[in-house]
N, C-alpha and C positions, 0 to 999 in steps of 0.2 A: 818432364814427363807428359806425354799427349795423349788427343786424347780425353781427360781433362781426370785421370786417374790419381793426382795427385794433390785435384780441390774438391768431388764429389763421391768418389768411390769411397772414400772409406767411410765421411758422415754418412754416408748411404747406409753403408751395412750399420755401423753403427747402432742408428735409429732403426733399423732394421730390428737388428737384435735387441734393443731395449722393445720397438714394439710390439716383439714376439713374446719378452718375456710379463708385457703386462696384459696382450693375449693370453698366455697360461693361466696367468694368477688367476684371473678373472672368471676364468672355469670353474674355478674352486669356491664359489660363490654365486648365488642363488640368480639365475635372468630374469625367473620372471618371477612375480612372486598373486598373488590372491587383487594385491591391490594397487599392482600396476608393474612395472619396473623394478628390479633387486638392485641387488647394491652390484653387481656385477656386469648390469647389461652397459651401463656406458661406459666403462674400460677396461670393457669386452671390443666394442666400438672403435674405441678410440688406437685399443690396440692395431687392429686389425687395419684400418686406415692410415695409421705411423709403417707398418709396414707395406703396403699397397703403396702408398708415396713416393717412401723410399726406395721401392724396386724402381717406380717411373724414372726417382734418379737418377737411379746408378742405370738401368739402360742408357736415360740421355747422355749421359757420359762415355758410358760404354761405345754409344754410337754417332757421335758428336763427331764429327766429320774432321777438324784441327787443332790444333794444343786447346789447351784450356784457359790459354791468359791472353789466346789471338784476342784485339781488339780492346783490351781489358787495361788499361790504364793505374800509374799507383791512384789517381784520383779515384778515381773509379770505385775501385776496391774500396778505401776508406768510407768513401760513401754508403756499398754495399755494409757494412760491418757497423756503421754510424745508423745507419736504418734500423739493422736488427735487432741493437742498442736501443734504442729507440722504442720499439716497437712493445721490449722484455719491460721496459721502464714503463710502459703503455698499462700495462696487463697486470704487473705489482700495483704503478699506481688507481687503477679502477677496481682490480679485489681491495685495497685499503678502501677504496670512498666508497663502495657498495654497503658499507655497514652505513651510513649513513645516510647515503641518497637513494637506495634500494638496487637491486639489481638492475631493471630494467633503462632506469637511468644511468646508472654507469655502464652497463653495455652499449646502450644511445652515443657517450660522451666514448668509447674507447674505440667504435666502429669508426667513428667519423675523426677521430684522430687519426688512425694506423688510414683512410682513405686518404685524409690531405695532406697527412705529412708524411707518410710513407710509400704511398702510392703518389703521390705529385698531385693530386688532384680540387678540385674547386672545392670552398668551403663549404658551395652549396650543393653539389655534389656529394659530400662529408654529410653532411646534416641528412638527407635522402637517405643516403643509407644505413645510416647511424638508427634514424629514425624508423624504418623500415624493416632492419636485423631487430634492433627491439619490440617492436610489435610484430614478428614474428615469435620470437622467442614466446612473448607473452600471449602472443591466440596459443600455439602448438602448450603450453606446459601449463599457464592458466588456466584459459577457456574449455581445450580443449579434454585436456587430462586432468583439470582440475589437482593441477602437483603448485603447490603455493610459493611463490619465487620470494626472496626476504626483499620486502616490501619498504620503502624508503616515507617521506612525511609526505608527501603529498596522495599515500595507500596505494604505488605501481612500483 
């Protein structure tokens, strides 16, 4: 099918539906409490973000001038699938490791992995992004909001 319908529109619509469901369910929970963000705060944001990004995916596919597979060879398609699976495996591995090394260290490793192996950037850039992203999480949640992140053996 022309203009990306076979590749991007249906997954985009499914993700938008899932995001809408997540946001709708989150509205049934407290968004803000006297102690800060409630249990519905982050799911609502996540659901709204999913709907917005899915809409962009669908819009881009519909407005794309050529066929969805234009310029994409069989090897390129497999490379994209492998990067997606690698990202999923990195998330699962990071979630598993975080119970021993803490959230901040696990998130730094996860971010660095994605930058180096998914986006193909240098290890130095991966380390920089990983440290900056983990430091940003620590700054926002630990320092500014006072919300404790799971700590590892190093105390962070």
